[in-house]
Residue frames relative to the residue before (quaternion, step in Angstrom):
aa qw qx qy qz dx dy dz
M 1.0000 0.0000 0.0000 0.0000 0.00 0.00 0.00
A 0.5608 -0.5955 0.4347 0.3767 3.59 -1.09 0.59
L 0.4717 -0.6829 0.4957 0.2558 3.49 -1.04 0.88
T 0.3512 -0.7284 0.5564 0.1911 3.58 -1.14 0.62
K 0.2220 -0.7741 0.5755 0.1426 3.65 -0.65 0.96
V 0.0236 0.8065 -0.5879 0.0584 3.63 -0.75 1.09
L 0.3140 -0.6952 0.6171 0.1933 3.51 -1.16 0.78
I 0.2725 -0.7813 0.5378 0.1617 3.65 -0.36 1.07
T 0.0143 -0.8229 0.5657 -0.0511 3.51 -0.77 1.13
V 0.7590 0.2469 -0.1260 0.5891 3.53 1.37 -0.34
K 0.0844 0.7284 -0.6786 0.0422 3.44 -1.23 0.90
T 0.2147 -0.8057 0.5277 0.1619 3.58 -0.50 1.02
Y 0.6422 -0.5034 0.4024 0.4150 3.52 -1.23 0.25
P 0.5549 -0.6659 0.3680 0.3365 3.62 -0.79 0.96
A 0.1613 -0.7375 0.6494 0.0914 3.53 -1.22 0.70
L 0.5643 -0.6270 0.4397 0.3084 3.50 -1.28 0.60
S 0.0360 -0.7789 0.6259 0.0138 3.60 -1.12 0.68
E 0.4473 -0.6926 0.4954 0.2735 3.60 -0.80 1.08
K 0.7029 0.4939 -0.2743 0.4322 3.60 1.10 -0.66
Y 0.8127 0.2262 -0.0792 0.5311 3.49 1.02 -1.03
D 0.5196 -0.6192 0.3949 0.4365 3.60 1.35 0.18
E 0.8095 -0.1361 0.1819 0.5414 3.62 0.47 -1.15
L 0.0675 -0.8295 0.5544 -0.0054 3.59 -0.84 0.94
V 0.1377 -0.7780 0.6062 0.0913 3.51 -1.22 0.61
C 0.3517 -0.7096 0.5693 0.2206 3.54 -0.88 0.98
T 0.0955 -0.7922 0.6027 -0.0012 3.52 -0.83 1.14
A 0.0747 0.7967 -0.5985 0.0383 3.62 -0.94 0.71
G 0.1117 0.7883 -0.5993 0.0833 3.50 -1.25 0.45
F 0.6054 -0.5700 0.4450 0.3325 3.52 -1.39 -0.38
R 0.3947 -0.6367 0.6028 0.2747 3.52 -1.09 0.70
E 0.7130 -0.4646 0.3165 0.4191 3.56 -1.28 0.16
D 0.6645 0.5096 -0.2577 0.4821 3.62 1.27 -0.60
G 0.5710 -0.6316 0.3545 0.3864 3.53 1.39 0.02
S 0.5041 0.6403 -0.4178 0.4015 3.57 1.27 0.00
W 0.5000 -0.6762 0.4668 0.2735 3.55 -1.13 0.72
I 0.0048 -0.7650 0.6440 0.0097 3.56 -1.22 0.59
R 0.1707 -0.7582 0.6193 0.1116 3.49 -1.10 0.85
I 0.1621 -0.7946 0.5814 0.0657 3.51 -0.93 0.96
F 0.2495 0.7450 -0.5577 0.2678 3.57 -0.50 1.36
P 0.5517 -0.2196 -0.8046 -0.0033 1.53 -1.79 1.77
V 0.0493 -0.7379 0.6670 0.0906 3.56 -1.33 0.39
P 0.2545 -0.7538 0.5950 0.1141 3.57 -0.65 1.17
F 0.1290 -0.9033 0.3938 0.1110 3.50 0.81 1.08
R 0.7426 0.4006 -0.2820 0.4567 3.56 0.78 -0.87
K 0.6107 0.5017 -0.3858 0.4759 3.63 1.30 0.15
L 0.4695 0.6679 -0.4527 0.3585 3.59 1.25 -0.02
D 0.5303 -0.5909 0.4742 0.3805 3.54 -1.13 0.54
Y 0.6574 -0.5706 0.3234 0.3711 3.51 -0.96 0.77
Q 0.6413 0.5197 -0.3275 0.4598 3.61 1.04 -0.68
N 0.7036 0.4222 -0.2814 0.4975 3.62 1.25 -0.15
R 0.5330 0.6590 -0.3973 0.3518 3.55 1.23 0.08
Y 0.1488 -0.8359 0.5240 0.0671 3.47 -0.19 1.29
E 0.3838 -0.7106 0.5467 0.2211 3.59 -1.26 0.40
K 0.5789 -0.5383 0.4490 0.4164 3.57 -1.20 0.23
W 0.8055 0.1801 -0.2261 0.5173 3.56 -1.10 0.87
Q 0.5261 0.5509 -0.4392 0.4762 3.54 1.02 0.92
W 0.3925 -0.6801 0.5710 0.2395 3.59 -1.07 0.87
I 0.0111 -0.7825 0.6223 0.0152 3.53 -1.02 0.83
E 0.1976 -0.7374 0.6242 0.1663 3.59 -1.20 0.30
L 0.1912 0.7599 -0.6088 0.1237 3.51 -1.07 0.93
D 0.5680 -0.6004 0.4609 0.3233 3.51 -1.36 0.38
L 0.0221 0.8281 -0.5583 0.0452 3.63 -0.32 1.22
V 0.0982 -0.7542 0.6457 0.0679 3.45 -1.24 0.59
K 0.6245 -0.5394 0.3837 0.4146 3.60 -1.17 0.52
N 0.3832 -0.7028 0.5523 0.2328 3.54 -0.96 0.80
T 0.2232 -0.8395 0.4833 0.1091 3.57 0.04 1.31
S 0.6080 0.5374 -0.3582 0.4618 3.57 1.23 -0.17
D 0.7170 0.3839 -0.2165 0.5400 3.57 1.27 -0.07
F 0.3692 -0.7800 0.4718 0.1807 3.56 -0.49 1.18
R 0.5779 0.6068 -0.3980 0.3734 3.57 1.11 -0.47
P 0.5094 -0.7024 0.3997 0.2957 3.61 -0.68 1.17
E 0.6845 0.5078 -0.3193 0.4143 3.69 0.94 -0.57
S 0.6092 0.6324 -0.3179 0.3577 3.55 1.27 -0.30
Y 0.0213 0.7776 -0.6217 0.0916 3.58 -0.74 1.21
R 0.2199 -0.7514 0.6107 0.1189 3.52 -1.32 0.37
P 0.5497 -0.5488 0.4782 0.4099 3.65 -1.23 0.40
S 0.4986 -0.6505 0.4861 0.3032 3.53 -0.99 0.80
D 0.7894 -0.0175 0.0058 0.6136 3.60 1.10 -0.55
L 0.4101 -0.7604 0.4550 0.2158 3.64 -0.52 1.18
D 0.6521 0.5210 -0.2953 0.4650 3.47 1.38 -0.35
K 0.5367 0.6264 -0.4031 0.3964 3.55 1.26 -0.22
E 0.5298 -0.6631 0.4358 0.2994 3.54 -1.10 0.78
I 0.3403 -0.7157 0.5804 0.1872 3.55 -1.11 0.87
N 0.2946 -0.7571 0.5488 0.1971 3.61 -0.74 0.94
L 0.2361 -0.7655 0.5920 0.0886 3.61 -0.59 1.26
L 0.1042 -0.8101 0.5769 0.0088 3.57 -0.62 1.19
E 0.7943 -0.3402 0.1900 0.4661 3.58 -1.18 -0.35
K 0.4309 -0.6833 0.5384 0.2398 3.52 -1.31 0.47
V 0.3553 -0.7327 0.5390 0.2154 3.57 -1.04 0.70
D 0.2046 -0.8260 0.5068 0.1381 3.57 -0.37 1.07
T 0.6087 -0.5969 0.4140 0.3189 3.54 -1.38 -0.10
K 0.3316 0.7802 -0.4834 0.2182 3.61 1.23 0.24
D 0.8050 0.1948 -0.1952 0.5254 3.59 -1.21 0.56
N 0.6754 -0.5422 0.2986 0.4008 3.55 0.77 1.15
W 0.6716 -0.5226 0.2847 0.4413 3.51 1.01 0.98
A 0.1586 0.8559 -0.4882 0.0633 3.60 1.14 0.57
F 0.7152 0.4160 -0.2997 0.4749 3.66 0.71 -0.85
R 0.6364 0.5206 -0.3653 0.4364 3.58 0.89 -0.74
K 0.6697 0.4815 -0.3134 0.4705 3.53 1.01 -0.61
E 0.6229 0.5700 -0.3310 0.4213 3.52 1.04 -0.76
I 0.7504 0.3629 -0.2418 0.4968 3.55 0.95 -0.69
S 0.6982 0.5004 -0.2773 0.4304 3.56 1.02 -0.69
L 0.7665 0.3931 -0.1914 0.4704 3.64 1.00 -0.77
K 0.2758 0.7555 -0.5430 0.2416 3.65 1.12 0.59
N 0.8222 0.0697 -0.0033 0.5649 3.61 0.79 -0.93
I 0.0226 -0.8240 0.5638 -0.0508 3.53 -0.10 1.35
C 0.2647 -0.7306 0.6091 0.1584 3.55 -1.08 0.88
T 0.0794 -0.8084 0.5812 0.0483 3.57 -0.78 0.90
N 0.7073 0.3528 -0.2500 0.5592 3.58 1.26 0.05
L 0.2956 -0.7923 0.5050 0.1726 3.67 -0.28 1.16
S 0.5995 0.5650 -0.3702 0.4293 3.55 1.05 -0.59
D 0.6261 0.5192 -0.3170 0.4878 3.58 1.05 -0.78
L 0.6356 0.5337 -0.3219 0.4556 3.63 0.97 -0.91
I 0.6541 0.5055 -0.3262 0.4584 3.56 0.91 -1.01
A 0.6512 0.5267 -0.3245 0.4396 3.62 0.92 -0.91
D 0.6492 0.5142 -0.3096 0.4672 3.58 1.09 -0.75
A 0.6134 0.5346 -0.3324 0.4769 3.58 1.21 -0.61
K 0.6909 0.4803 -0.2677 0.4694 3.57 0.99 -0.86
N 0.5953 0.5753 -0.3536 0.4354 3.55 1.22 -0.50
R 0.3440 -0.7915 0.4577 0.2137 3.62 -0.20 1.13
Q 0.5881 0.5347 -0.3982 0.4579 3.67 1.17 -0.21
K 0.7394 0.3888 -0.2110 0.5076 3.59 0.97 -0.84
C 0.0774 0.8521 -0.5176 0.0040 3.55 1.00 -1.05
T 0.1031 0.8106 -0.5599 0.1372 3.60 0.79 1.07
S 0.0391 -0.8453 0.5325 -0.0168 3.55 -0.67 1.05
I 0.7653 0.2157 -0.1523 0.5871 3.65 1.21 0.04
A 0.1713 0.7772 -0.5804 0.1727 3.67 -0.86 0.84
I 0.3610 -0.6643 0.5986 0.2648 3.49 -1.37 0.33
V 0.1742 -0.8246 0.5381 -0.0138 3.49 -0.81 1.22
K 0.2322 -0.7634 0.5862 0.1401 3.62 -0.80 0.94
P 0.2660 -0.7581 0.5618 0.1971 3.65 -0.59 1.00
K 0.5205 -0.6250 0.4938 0.3076 3.49 -1.19 0.73
T 0.7257 -0.1743 0.1193 0.6548 3.58 1.09 -0.91
V 0.2578 -0.7252 0.6186 0.1581 3.44 -1.36 0.51
F 0.3261 -0.8079 0.4721 0.1345 3.46 -0.58 1.26
D 0.7934 -0.0952 0.1416 0.5843 3.47 1.04 -0.92
F 0.2336 -0.6954 0.6560 0.1777 3.48 -1.51 0.15
I 0.0164 -0.8506 0.5236 -0.0456 3.59 -0.33 1.12
W 0.1102 -0.7603 0.6267 0.1304 3.55 -1.40 0.09
E 0.0588 -0.7692 0.6362 0.0128 3.49 -1.19 0.58
P 0.5951 -0.6055 0.4020 0.3430 3.49 -1.18 0.80
C 0.0102 -0.7620 0.6466 0.0325 3.60 -1.22 0.44
D 0.7584 -0.3358 0.2469 0.5011 3.58 -1.28 -0.01
R 0.3311 -0.7737 0.5080 0.1839 3.55 -0.85 0.97
E 0.7400 0.3236 -0.2007 0.5544 3.55 1.26 -0.20
W 0.5621 -0.5921 0.4592 0.3501 3.50 -1.27 0.44
N 0.6769 -0.4858 0.3746 0.4068 3.55 -1.24 0.45
K 0.4250 -0.7449 0.4424 0.2624 3.66 -0.50 1.12
T 0.5874 0.5666 -0.3688 0.4448 3.64 1.07 -0.64
K 0.6965 0.4666 -0.2902 0.4615 3.58 0.87 -0.91
L 0.6550 0.5199 -0.3152 0.4486 3.50 1.04 -0.80
D 0.6191 0.5258 -0.3345 0.4778 3.57 1.11 -0.75
A 0.6442 0.5324 -0.3067 0.4556 3.58 0.96 -0.91
I 0.6271 0.5313 -0.3050 0.4811 3.67 1.04 -0.87
S 0.7119 0.4544 -0.2892 0.4507 3.46 0.76 -1.06
A 0.5897 0.5745 -0.3481 0.4483 3.65 1.15 -0.67
N 0.6688 0.5000 -0.2958 0.4638 3.54 0.94 -1.07
Q 0.6746 0.5038 -0.2981 0.4497 3.57 0.88 -0.86
A 0.6289 0.5188 -0.3371 0.4709 3.61 1.02 -0.80
Q 0.6772 0.5021 -0.3018 0.4451 3.54 0.88 -0.93
G 0.6574 0.5262 -0.2969 0.4504 3.60 1.05 -0.78
N 0.7586 0.3439 -0.1983 0.5167 3.56 1.19 -0.67
L 0.2697 0.8079 -0.5029 0.1470 3.61 1.19 0.24
F 0.8075 0.2662 -0.1249 0.5113 3.58 0.89 -0.91
D 0.6528 0.5096 -0.2793 0.4859 3.55 1.30 0.14
L 0.1889 -0.8245 0.5151 0.1383 3.62 0.24 1.16
E 0.6489 0.5485 -0.3514 0.3932 3.61 0.96 -0.76
D 0.6368 0.5466 -0.3085 0.4478 3.55 1.07 -0.82
T 0.5731 0.5919 -0.3839 0.4169 3.64 1.11 -0.65
K 0.6505 0.5403 -0.3196 0.4275 3.59 1.06 -0.45
T 0.7520 0.3136 -0.1714 0.5538 3.57 1.26 -0.32
I 0.1647 0.8015 -0.5577 0.1395 3.56 1.02 0.74
F 0.5355 -0.6448 0.4559 0.2994 3.57 -1.00 0.94
N 0.1603 -0.7735 0.6047 0.1019 3.60 -0.89 0.95
V 0.4056 -0.7245 0.4979 0.2502 3.51 -0.73 1.14
V 0.6352 -0.5451 0.3986 0.3749 3.54 -1.27 0.54
N 0.5321 -0.5982 0.4774 0.3621 3.59 -1.17 0.45
K 0.4764 -0.6679 0.5034 0.2713 3.51 -1.12 0.85
L 0.4476 -0.6460 0.5459 0.2902 3.54 -1.05 0.77
P 0.3179 -0.7710 0.5164 0.1945 3.65 -0.84 0.93
Y 0.7354 0.3337 -0.2266 0.5445 3.55 1.23 0.05
K 0.2959 -0.6999 0.6165 0.2063 3.59 -1.24 0.55
F 0.1768 -0.8017 0.5662 0.0742 3.53 -0.75 1.13
S 0.0591 -0.8207 0.5674 -0.0316 3.61 -0.90 0.91
Y 0.2703 -0.6820 0.6302 0.2544 3.52 -1.30 0.34
V 0.2421 -0.7059 0.6492 0.1467 3.51 -1.31 0.66
F 0.2209 0.7968 -0.5146 0.2270 3.57 -0.31 1.17
T 0.2033 -0.7350 0.6218 0.1783 3.54 -1.36 0.03
T 0.2642 -0.7102 0.6258 0.1850 3.52 -1.29 0.49
D 0.7947 -0.3387 0.1902 0.4665 3.67 -1.31 -0.18
D 0.5612 0.5885 -0.3877 0.4341 3.64 1.28 -0.17
N 0.3414 -0.7741 0.4692 0.2531 3.62 1.33 -0.17
V 0.4456 0.6333 -0.4813 0.4107 3.60 1.12 0.70
E 0.2945 -0.7545 0.5582 0.1800 3.55 -0.67 1.12
R 0.0205 0.8188 -0.5714 0.0513 3.56 -0.77 1.05
T 0.2399 -0.7233 0.6296 0.1513 3.57 -1.21 0.64
I 0.0364 0.8157 -0.5644 0.1214 3.57 -0.37 1.28
M 0.4628 -0.7152 0.4768 0.2165 3.51 -0.92 1.10
I 0.2038 -0.7433 0.6212 0.1417 3.62 -1.09 0.59
E 0.1337 -0.8071 0.5751 0.0044 3.48 -0.92 1.10
D 0.2163 0.8169 -0.5011 0.1866 3.51 1.05 0.91
W 0.5315 -0.6219 0.4648 0.3386 3.67 -0.89 0.84
E 0.6649 0.5291 -0.3219 0.4175 3.55 0.85 -1.02
L 0.6078 0.5494 -0.3547 0.4504 3.66 1.03 -0.71
G 0.6869 0.4991 -0.2893 0.4420 3.57 0.88 -0.98
A 0.6554 0.4852 -0.3169 0.4844 3.57 1.06 -0.76
L 0.6068 0.5438 -0.3536 0.4593 3.61 1.09 -0.66
Y 0.6443 0.5317 -0.3442 0.4286 3.57 0.88 -0.93
W 0.6980 0.4627 -0.2920 0.4620 3.57 0.79 -0.94
K 0.6157 0.5368 -0.3432 0.4638 3.57 1.02 -0.56
C 0.6847 0.4732 -0.2777 0.4798 3.57 0.92 -1.01
L 0.6236 0.5487 -0.3436 0.4382 3.61 1.07 -0.69
K 0.6387 0.5246 -0.3009 0.4758 3.51 1.07 -0.72
N 0.6917 0.4793 -0.2713 0.4672 3.52 0.92 -0.94
A 0.6809 0.4700 -0.2636 0.4961 3.57 1.26 -0.65
G 0.4914 -0.6803 0.4319 0.3303 3.60 1.21 0.17
G 0.7406 -0.4294 0.2493 0.4527 3.54 1.00 0.69
D 0.5020 0.6247 -0.4476 0.3967 3.61 1.20 0.02
E 0.3267 -0.7884 0.4966 0.1582 3.56 -0.40 1.28
E 0.6181 0.5471 -0.3490 0.4437 3.64 1.05 -0.73
I 0.6405 0.5090 -0.3088 0.4852 3.60 0.91 -0.84
A 0.6543 0.5215 -0.3100 0.4514 3.59 0.89 -0.89
C 0.6672 0.4899 -0.3071 0.4696 3.56 0.86 -0.91
K 0.6679 0.4873 -0.3250 0.4593 3.63 0.96 -0.81
K 0.6136 0.5263 -0.3635 0.4629 3.64 1.11 -0.57
V 0.6037 0.5438 -0.3544 0.4629 3.58 1.07 -0.73
K 0.6486 0.5239 -0.3067 0.4591 3.56 0.96 -0.93
E 0.5937 0.5909 -0.3479 0.4211 3.57 1.00 -0.83
K 0.7094 0.4204 -0.2495 0.5077 3.54 0.96 -0.83
Y 0.7774 0.3994 -0.2289 0.4286 3.67 0.63 -1.05
F 0.7542 0.2750 -0.2165 0.5555 3.61 1.20 -0.29
D 0.7122 0.4194 -0.3225 0.4614 3.67 0.50 -0.97
F 0.7720 0.3521 -0.2314 0.4759 3.67 0.81 -0.77
M 0.7240 0.4678 -0.2800 0.4225 3.59 0.74 -1.01
F 0.7502 0.3652 -0.1989 0.5141 3.52 1.01 -0.91
M 0.7335 0.4442 -0.2655 0.4406 3.62 0.73 -1.00
E 0.7940 0.3380 -0.1603 0.4793 3.50 0.98 -0.85
R 0.7571 0.3502 -0.1644 0.5265 3.56 1.20 -0.65
D 0.5132 -0.5988 0.5151 0.3357 3.50 -1.45 -0.07
L 0.1286 -0.8835 0.4503 0.0088 3.48 0.21 1.45
Y 0.0120 0.7452 -0.6667 0.0074 3.55 -1.08 0.93
F 0.3415 -0.7213 0.5705 0.1941 3.57 -1.29 0.43
F 0.2541 -0.6699 0.6698 0.1949 3.50 -1.11 0.75
M 0.0421 -0.8305 0.5542 -0.0371 3.55 -0.57 1.17
G 0.0099 -0.8078 0.5891 -0.0201 3.55 -1.03 0.69
T 0.4466 -0.6550 0.5343 0.2933 3.55 -1.19 0.40
T 0.3664 -0.6474 0.6009 0.2927 3.49 -1.34 0.27
K 0.5948 -0.5857 0.4087 0.3690 3.61 -1.00 0.85
L 0.6756 0.5202 -0.3022 0.4261 3.66 0.84 -1.04
H 0.7963 0.3284 -0.1670 0.4797 3.64 0.80 -0.85
H 0.3576 0.7871 -0.4728 0.1703 3.57 1.15 -0.22
Y 0.8094 0.2780 -0.1161 0.5041 3.54 0.62 -1.14
V 0.7396 0.4610 -0.2373 0.4292 3.63 1.09 -0.52
S 0.6632 0.4983 -0.3036 0.4687 3.61 1.14 -0.43
P 0.5216 -0.6388 0.4498 0.3430 3.63 -0.87 0.78
S 0.7918 0.1007 -0.0467 0.6006 3.53 1.14 -0.68
P 0.1083 -0.8873 0.4467 0.0372 3.60 0.32 1.27
F 0.6094 0.5999 -0.3643 0.3688 3.56 1.22 -0.19
I 0.0911 -0.7196 0.6814 0.0975 3.48 -1.31 0.54
I 0.5226 -0.6151 0.4976 0.3178 3.51 -1.40 0.34
I 0.0716 -0.8432 0.5318 0.0339 3.58 -0.50 1.06
G 0.8048 -0.0326 -0.0575 0.5898 3.53 1.23 0.36
A 0.3304 -0.7336 0.5634 0.1877 3.55 -1.24 0.40
F 0.1282 -0.7530 0.6434 0.0510 3.58 -1.14 0.80
Y 0.0617 0.8420 -0.5195 0.1316 3.54 -0.40 1.27
P 0.0456 -0.8133 0.5794 -0.0287 3.67 0.42 1.15
P 0.6257 -0.5340 0.4064 0.3976 3.60 -1.18 0.42
K 0.4843 -0.6355 0.4930 0.3443 3.61 -1.03 0.65
I 0.3410 -0.7207 0.5598 0.2256 3.56 -1.18 0.64
N 0.3628 -0.7323 0.5436 0.1916 3.46 -0.89 0.96
T 0.2603 -0.8210 0.4935 0.1210 3.52 -0.12 1.43
Q 0.5691 0.5587 -0.3935 0.4573 3.59 1.16 -0.42
Q 0.6653 0.5088 -0.3064 0.4524 3.52 0.88 -0.95
L 0.6431 0.5420 -0.3168 0.4385 3.56 1.00 -0.98
S 0.6214 0.5940 -0.3273 0.3923 3.59 1.02 -0.92
L 0.6123 0.5674 -0.3451 0.4289 3.61 1.23 -0.68
F 0.7335 0.3736 -0.2439 0.5128 3.62 1.14 -0.30
C-alpha cells in the first residue's frame, strides 16, 4: 500500500494497555494540512530507529482504525513494519513553516467545536484552538500509582512471554512512572465560557520529572516550575494555541469531550515593528 506522510505534532503522555503494555496517542498533519490520529503506537517499545520526534515527518503504512468511529483515527497496518523517519521541521523564521501547516484552520470558539464533535456527520475529534485568554494553569493530586489490575495483566503477559527465555527476563519492559498530578489550563475562547481542561502532553510529563529531580524531590517546586513554562512562558511571552482532541470513550457522552493533547507556542509577532515595513 502507499505510505502516508505525517508531520508529528502531538505525543501524549503514555497510558497503560493490557494488550500493548503502554501506548502513546500520536497525531499530526498530512501534507495537505488535514489532521490524522495514529493509534495504537507502543512508542517506547519501538526500535530506536523507529522512534520519531515531534515536528518530524514520518512515512508509514496506515489503515483506517475500524475500532474507532472518529474519522481522523488510523492505525499502523503492522506494528512490526519499519517507520521511515524523514526531515525535521525547525523553528527558523519565527516558526514560519510550523505555523504555515498548523494554523490553516484555527478554532476560536470551543462551543462550536464541541457541537461539531457531537454532529455525527462531522464528528470532529481533533483541532487546533486559539484561547481568547488564559486565566491560570493549575494542578491537583491524582492517583499516584497505575491501576493494579492493568499492572498485574501486563506483568502476567510479560512473564508468559519470557517463560522459556531466561535472557529476556533481564530486560522486561518497565512501564513509565505515573504522574501524581493532573495539570490543567483555565481559559476561555470566543464563546466566553470559562473552562478548566486537562493537558496530557508528553513534554509536560517529562518536564515534571526533570524538575522534580532538580528540586530534590520537592513536588510543589516541581509543579511551579512546570507552570513557569506552560503559563509564564507559553502564554505570557508566546502566542499560545492548544492542540485538542476527544477521547473515544467520552466523545458523544461527555458535555465537553475535548482535552488538550499538546501546546503550540510560536513567538509573538510585533505588529508595531511590522508596520514599519
